[in-house]
C-alpha positions in Angstrom: 17.8 8.7 -5.9 14.7 7.4 -4.3 12.9 4.6 -6.2 9.6 3.1 -5.2 8.4 0.1 -7.3 5.3 -2.0 -6.8 4.2 -5.2 -8.4 1.6 -7.9 -8.0 -1.6 -6.4 -9.4 -3.9 -8.2 -11.7 -7.4 -9.6 -12.4 -9.1 -11.7 -9.9 -12.6 -13.0 -9.2 -14.6 -11.7 -6.2 -13.6 -13.6 -3.1 -10.1 -14.2 -4.4 -6.8 -13.0 -3.2 -3.8 -10.9 -4.4 -0.5 -9.9 -2.8 1.1 -6.6 -3.7 4.7 -5.9 -3.1 6.7 -2.7 -3.0 10.4 -2.2 -2.9 11.8 1.2 -1.9 15.5 2.1 -2.4 17.6 5.2 -2.0 16.2 6.0 1.4 16.4 4.9 5.0 13.7 2.3 4.6 13.7 1.0 8.2 13.0 4.4 9.7 9.9 5.3 7.7 6.2 4.6 7.6 5.1 2.8 4.5 1.6 2.9 3.0 -0.7 1.7 0.3 -3.2 4.0 -1.4 -5.7 3.3 -4.1 -7.6 5.4 -6.6 -10.7 4.1 -8.5 -12.0 5.8 -11.6 -13.8 9.0 -10.8 -12.8 8.9 -7.2 -10.2 10.5 -5.0 -7.1 8.7 -3.9 -7.6 7.1 -0.5 -5.3 5.6 2.1 -5.8 1.9 2.4 -3.2 0.7 4.9 0.0 1.8 6.5 2.7 0.3 8.7 5.1 1.9 11.1 8.9 1.8 10.7 9.3 -1.1 13.0 6.3 -3.0 11.6 4.7 -3.0 15.1 1.8 -0.6 14.3 -0.6 -0.8 11.4 -3.7 1.2 10.3 -6.4 0.4 7.8 -9.3 2.1 6.2 -12.5 0.7 7.5 -13.6 -0.9 4.2 -10.6 -3.3 4.2 -10.3 -4.2 7.9 -10.3 -7.9 8.4 -9.6 -8.6 4.7 -6.3 -6.8 4.0 -3.0 -7.2 5.8 0.0 -4.9 5.5 3.5 -6.1 6.5 7.1 -5.2 5.8 10.6 -6.8 5.7 13.1 -4.1 6.5 16.0 -6.4 5.6 14.6 -6.6 2.0 13.4 -3.0 1.9 10.1 -4.4 0.8 6.6 -4.1 2.1 3.4 -6.0 1.2 -0.3 -5.8 1.0 -2.1 -9.2 1.3 -5.6 -8.8 0.0 -8.2 -11.5 0.7 -11.9 -11.8 0.1 -11.6 -9.2 -2.6 -14.7 -7.4 -3.7 -15.5 -5.6 -7.0 -15.4 -2.3 -5.1 -11.7 -3.0 -4.4 -11.0 -2.4 -8.1 -8.6 0.5 -8.4 -5.0 1.5 -9.2 -3.0 0.7 -6.1 0.0 2.9 -5.2 2.7 2.2 -2.6 4.2 5.2 -0.8 7.1 5.8 1.4 6.8 8.6 4.0 9.3 11.5 3.3 9.5 12.1 7.1 11.7 9.9 9.2 10.2 8.4 12.3 6.7 9.8 11.6 3.4 8.1 12.4 0.1 9.9 11.8 -3.1 9.5 9.7 -2.8 9.2 6.0 -1.3 12.4 4.7 -1.4 14.5 1.6 0.5 13.4 -1.5 3.4 15.7 -0.8 4.3 13.7 2.3 5.3 10.6 0.3 7.6 9.2 -2.3 5.3 7.4 -4.8 5.4 4.2 -6.9 4.0 4.1 -10.4 0.9 2.2 -9.5 -0.4 -1.3 -10.2 -3.9 -2.1 -11.4 -6.1 -4.4 -9.3 -9.4 -5.5 -11.0 -11.9 -7.7 -9.2 -14.6 -9.2 -11.3 -18.0 -10.1 -10.0 
């Protein structure tokens, strides 16, 4: 049974930092791309960052480049999103996702491509 569980959200002032964590079990963690998505009220879910199975390749949506860093620890079956210089427009529900496809690397895909966590709220006050 696949379980994907994220943590680390909260309320922070603009300019502050948060670190999200996500642990995925019941799958071959070290062979899959892992990703973070977010959804703000009234907006579609968007891909924020993803990291390849080895951790050697990363990809970010333009709006977070230079501020967010995705990383992973395959031994702990955990990956992270370090968010710095947060802005009010970063406010959203953040979801971690594990790619269903082994050894795959591509642009952010549709929802059916992933196992999903339950989401963690990030709120950035101005």
